[in-house]
Each structure stands twice: as structure tokens, then as C-alpha cells.
C-alpha positions in Angstrom: -27.5 10.8 4.1 -24.3 10.6 2.0 -21.4 12.1 3.5 -20.1 15.2 1.2 -16.6 14.1 -0.3 -13.7 16.4 1.3 -10.8 15.6 -0.5 -7.5 17.0 -1.9 -5.9 15.4 -4.8 -2.2 16.2 -5.4 -0.3 15.2 -8.7 -3.1 13.6 -10.5 -1.1 12.8 -13.5 2.0 10.9 -11.6 0.5 7.2 -11.7 1.6 7.4 -15.5 5.1 7.3 -14.1 5.2 4.9 -11.7 8.0 2.4 -11.5 6.7 -0.4 -13.7 8.1 -3.8 -13.1 9.5 -5.4 -16.2 8.8 -9.1 -16.5 7.3 -9.2 -13.1 10.8 -8.6 -11.5 10.8 -7.9 -7.9 10.9 -3.9 -7.2 13.2 -2.3 -5.0 12.1 -0.7 -1.7 13.1 2.6 -3.4 10.5 1.8 -6.3 7.8 0.8 -3.9 8.4 3.9 -1.9 8.1 6.1 -4.9 5.0 4.2 -6.2 3.3 5.1 -3.0 4.5 8.7 -2.7 3.1 9.1 -6.6 -0.2 8.2 -5.9 -2.6 10.9 -5.8 -3.0 12.2 -2.1 -6.4 12.7 -0.5 -7.3 14.3 2.8 -10.0 13.0 4.9 -12.5 15.0 7.1 -12.4 13.3 10.7 -16.0 14.5 11.1 -17.1 12.4 8.2 -15.1 9.4 9.6 -16.8 9.9 13.0 -20.3 10.0 11.4 -19.5 6.6 10.1 -17.8 5.1 13.1 -14.5 5.1 12.0 -11.7 5.2 14.3 -8.8 7.2 13.1 -6.9 7.4 16.4 -6.1 4.5 18.8 -7.9 5.2 22.5 -6.7 2.7 24.9 -9.9 3.5 27.0 -12.1 3.3 23.9 -13.4 -0.2 23.3 -14.1 0.0 19.5 -10.6 1.1 18.7 -9.0 -1.1 21.1 -10.7 -4.1 19.9 -9.4 -3.1 16.1 -5.9 -2.7 17.3 -6.0 -6.3 18.7 -7.7 -7.6 15.5 -4.9 -5.8 13.7 -2.3 -7.5 15.7 -4.0 -11.1 15.5 -4.4 -10.6 11.5 -0.8 -9.5 11.0 0.9 -12.4 13.0 -1.5 -14.7 11.1 -0.5 -13.4 7.9 3.3 -13.5 8.7 3.2 -16.8 9.9 1.2 -18.2 6.9 2.3 -16.1 3.9 -0.9 -14.4 3.5 -1.2 -10.8 1.8 -4.7 -10.5 0.2 -7.6 -11.0 2.7 -11.3 -10.8 1.6 -13.9 -9.5 4.1 -17.2 -10.9 3.8 -20.4 -12.5 5.7 -23.2 -14.6 5.6 -25.8 -12.0 4.8 -26.1 -8.3 4.4 -26.1 -5.8 7.4 -23.4 -7.7 9.2 -20.9 -4.9 9.3 -18.4 -6.0 6.7 -17.4 -2.5 5.3 -17.4 -1.1 9.0 -14.8 -3.9 10.0 -12.8 -3.7 6.8 -12.4 0.1 7.0 -11.6 0.0 10.7 -9.2 -2.7 10.3 -7.4 -0.8 7.4 -7.1 2.1 9.6 -5.8 0.2 12.7 -3.1 -1.4 10.4 -2.0 2.0 9.2 -1.5 3.2 12.6 1.4 1.1 12.4 3.7 3.3 10.3 6.1 0.5 9.2 3.0 -1.4 7.8 1.4 -0.7 4.2 -2.2 -1.5 3.8 -4.5 -1.3 0.7 -8.4 -1.3 1.1 -10.4 -2.2 -2.1 -13.9 -2.0 -2.4 -15.1 -5.0 -4.6 -18.9 -5.1 -3.5 -19.7 -4.0 -6.9 -23.6 -4.2 -6.4 -23.4 -1.9 -3.4 -20.1 0.0 -3.2 -20.0 1.9 0.3 -16.3 2.6 1.3 -16.2 5.9 -0.7 -19.1 7.5 1.3 -17.6 6.2 4.5 -14.4 7.6 4.0 -16.0 10.9 2.3 -13.7 10.5 -0.8 -14.7 10.4 -4.3 -13.4 7.6 -6.2 -11.4 8.5 -9.3 -13.5 6.7 -11.5 -15.8 3.5 -11.8 -14.1 0.4 -10.8 -15.3 -2.0 -13.3 -13.5 -1.0 -16.4 -10.3 -1.2 -14.3 -11.4 -5.0 -13.4 -12.3 -5.5 -17.0 -8.8 -4.5 -17.9 -10.1 -1.4 -20.0 -8.2 1.0 -17.7 -4.8 0.6 -16.2 -5.2 -0.5 -12.3 -2.9 2.0 -11.0 -5.1 5.0 -11.7 -7.4 3.8 -9.3 -5.7 3.7 -5.6 -5.6 6.9 -3.7 -3.3 7.5 -0.9 -4.4 8.2 2.6 -1.6 9.4 4.9 1.6 7.6 3.9 0.9 4.1 4.2 -3.0 3.4 3.5 -4.1 3.2 -0.1 -7.8 3.0 -0.9 -9.1 1.5 -4.3 -12.7 3.1 -4.1 -15.7 2.7 -6.4 -19.1 4.4 -6.5 -20.8 3.0 -9.7 -23.0 0.2 -8.8 -22.7 -3.1 -11.4 -25.6 -5.1 -12.4 -23.8 -8.1 -13.0 -21.0 -8.2 -10.4 -20.3 -11.9 -10.7 -19.5 -11.4 -14.5 -17.0 -8.9 -13.5 -15.2 -10.5 -10.8 -15.1 -14.1 -12.5 -13.0 -12.4 -15.4 -9.3 -13.2 -15.2 -8.6 -9.5 -15.7 -10.0 -8.6 -12.3 -7.4 -11.1 -10.7 -4.7 -9.4 -12.7 -5.8 -5.8 -11.8 -5.4 -7.0 -8.2 -2.0 -8.7 -8.6 -0.9 -5.5 -10.5 -1.9 -3.3 -7.4 -0.5 -5.7 -5.0 2.9 -5.9 -7.0 3.3 -2.2 -7.5 2.5 -1.2 -3.7 3.7 -4.4 -1.9 1.3 -3.9 0.9 1.8 -6.0 3.9 -1.9 -6.7 3.9 -4.7 -6.0 1.1 -8.1 -6.0 2.4 -10.9 -6.8 -0.2 -14.4 -5.9 0.9 -16.6 -8.4 -0.9 -20.6 -8.9 -1.0 -22.0 -11.8 1.3 -21.3 -15.3 0.1 -24.5 -16.6 -0.3 -25.7 -13.4 -2.2 -25.3 -14.9 -5.8 -21.9 -16.0 -7.0 -20.1 -12.6 -7.0 -17.8 -13.3 -3.9 -17.4 -17.0 -4.9 -16.2 -15.8 -8.2 -13.2 -13.8 -6.9 -12.4 -16.1 -4.0 -9.4 -18.2 -5.9 -7.6 -14.8 -6.0 -7.8 -14.3 -2.2 -5.3 -15.8 0.4 -7.6 -16.0 3.2 -11.1 -15.0 4.6 -12.0 -13.0 7.5 -15.7 -13.7 7.9 -17.9 -11.1 9.9 -20.9 -12.2 11.9 -23.5 -10.1 13.5 -23.8 -11.2 17.1 -27.5 -10.2 17.0 -28.6 -12.0 13.7 -26.0 -14.4 12.4 -26.8 -18.1 13.1 -24.7 -21.3 13.5 -26.4 -22.4 10.2 -25.4 -19.3 8.7 -21.9 -19.6 9.4 -21.7 -23.5 8.6 -22.9 -22.8 5.1 -20.4 -20.1 4.7 -17.7 -22.7 5.6 -19.0 -25.1 3.3 -19.2 -22.5 0.5 -15.3 -21.8 1.3 -14.1 -25.4 1.3 -11.5 -25.8 -1.4 -11.4 -22.3 -2.7 -9.9 -20.3 0.2 -8.8 -20.7 3.9 -10.9 -19.2 6.6 -8.7 -17.0 8.8 -10.8 -16.1 11.2 -14.2 -14.8 12.3 -15.0 -11.4 13.7 -18.2 -11.3 15.9 -19.7 -7.7 15.4 -22.2 -6.1 17.8 -21.4 -8.6 20.3 -22.5 -7.8 23.8 -19.2 -9.8 25.3 -16.7 -7.3 23.8 -13.8 -9.7 24.7 -15.2 -12.2 22.3 -14.8 -9.8 19.2 -11.8 -12.0 17.5 -11.7 -15.8 17.0 -9.0 -17.2 14.9 -9.3 -20.8 14.1 -6.4 -22.9 13.1 -5.3 -22.3 9.6 -5.1 -25.2 7.3 -2.7 -25.8 4.5 
């Protein structure tokens, strides 16, 4: 059952006053902070988060949140060491837990008050993050990606350092949208205006048509989610071949693993 959205949006007209970079100049820290403050603010219902197994608080004795805290630390270190910001989260097949991992990882990163994180739902055929957070999207995402609507009307701010780029309207032709140059420009604009430490992008499975492949060149790295009960070695090897020459594989998250100590594995990144 779809969770009933529970939200409070404040200052909905403020995005038009965001500090706009002139000629792509670097924004000052003050301008970046103002851009975050002027995003429409939403409140999440913790009961909805719990229903969808999103861990809003870190519990050292609770294995799922501790595992995501570890994943957060590993990813932030890899991003810092290799200059990565925009990380796609994808899988070899449906049902591996991509949205579950992407959402919980974003929440875990946001628990570090000094970090800024953006989570974007680019699984246009089956958008899921809006329901998981219990938050309505401001509007459909496709017009934003097609350059018909300004990108900065889409992000919503949760707490002070987590921005969500949500979508509820399915697209029948996601590859046609994600393959447009305007889609990459929209992501560039959001990243430039908010300057996140990490931008996580929820993508459809790699073998599912060419939607994910269409946007891969705009990604700094890929986090591959595997289902410990279903994903095979052949599945992973097919994904590695699909990624070759398009983006770097930052790591593999083993979801639903019996051995909970092996939830995170990071292969050496290649330049």
C-alpha cells in the first residue's frame, strides 16, 4: 500500500530567488548555504520511514543502520580520495534493493551534519523514492530533465543537509529522456547550485533496456547492489562488461546477505 504523504512545504516561491551562478563561476559558501536554506522544506513522518525500512537514527546495536553507517564512511572516503561526487546506484535485476540502499545511504550520510547529500530518483519507469519517504514530488521530473522546467524547482530539503529530487510520474520511454543532453545539464545545475559532497542517483537495472546506460557518462562512479539470495556471478560479470569504458565501478553492496559482515565490498578504483 502506498504511504500517505505527510509533508509541510514552506516558502514554495523561494527557488526563483536562488543564487544563480554567472558564467558557471564558483559559488561562495554563503551562496551555497542560502541555496540550501531556500529549498522548500519538507517534514517526514518517522512511521512512514519505519514502514519502508528507512533508518533515520543510528543505532550501534541495530545491524542495518550500523551497516549503512559503515557504507557511508567507505563511500565518503572513496569519493574524497578519487574526486567522486555523482554516484549512481543500480543493479543487475529488479528487486535487488536499489532504492532501499540509496535511501538509507543518503540518510546515513546526512547524519553527518557537515556533509551535504542529494538523492535523485531517475528510475523513471518505476519511481519509488517518493512513496518510501512519504513525500509528494513538486511535479513530474521528465519536464525538468527535458529542459522544459528549471531544475531547481524540483529538490526538496529534508532537515538541513539532505535534498530529495523526487518523481511520481512514470515515463514510457525513460532512455529517450535520460539520453538527452538536457538531462545531464539538469543534474549539473542541481549539483552546481547545492554543491553536495555526494549526489546519489537511483537508476533502473543495467540490463533493463538502455535507460541506465544512457545516463552513465554523466556519473562519476557506480555502486552496484546485489541480492545475496538471487544475484549470480554471471549477473555481476554482465554488469561489469556493460560498465566498461563508461563509468567506474566504485563498489558492490551485498543486500540480504546472510553474513552481515560482508555487506560492503569496494574494488580498487581505476583511473
